N, C-alpha and C positions, 0 to 999 in steps of 0.2 A: 869648634870655634866659628865655623861658617854659620851655624844656626844662631849663635849669639849675635853675630853681626846682622843677620837677617832680621831678627826680632828687634834689635835696636833701631834699625833702619825703618821698619814698619811702624814702630812706636813714634819715631820722629815724624813720619808722614801723617799719622793720625793726629798728632799734636798740631801740626801745621794746618791740617784740614779744620780742626776745631778753632784755631785762631782765625782762619778765613771765615768760618761760619759766624763767629761772634762779631767780626768786623762788618760783615754784611748785615747782621742784625741791627747794627747802629743806624742803617739807612731806612729800615722799615718803620713806618709810623705805628704808634700804639703798642710797641713791644714792651712786655712787662718789666724786665730788669732795667733799672736806671742806666743811663749811658755811662756813668762813671764805673759801674760794676762791669759792664760789657767791655769797656776799655781796659780795665785791670785784668779781666779774665783773658782777653785776647793777647795782651802783652805777656802774661804769665805762660800761656800756652805756646806762644811763638818763642819765648826764651827757652822753655823746656825742650821744644823741638830742635832749636839751634844747638843746645848743649848735647842732646842725644846724637844729632847729626855729626858734630865734631868728634865725639867719642867713637862713633861708627867709622868715620874716616881714619882716625888714628889707629883703631884696631885692624882695619882692613889693610893698612900699609905694612903690617908686620908679617 
């Protein structure tokens, strides 16, 4: 059970890092994907990271 919690926690961290990366890419000039695509991608990654973090917290409380 501890390994599942660890994997879910690491996955949530990776998703949050991806969301931050895409958010910072919005500030760079001349970046290829359009800003709308980067905004959607960042929000999807942050939402997924939040869901995995909540599931990890719930599983670790048992």
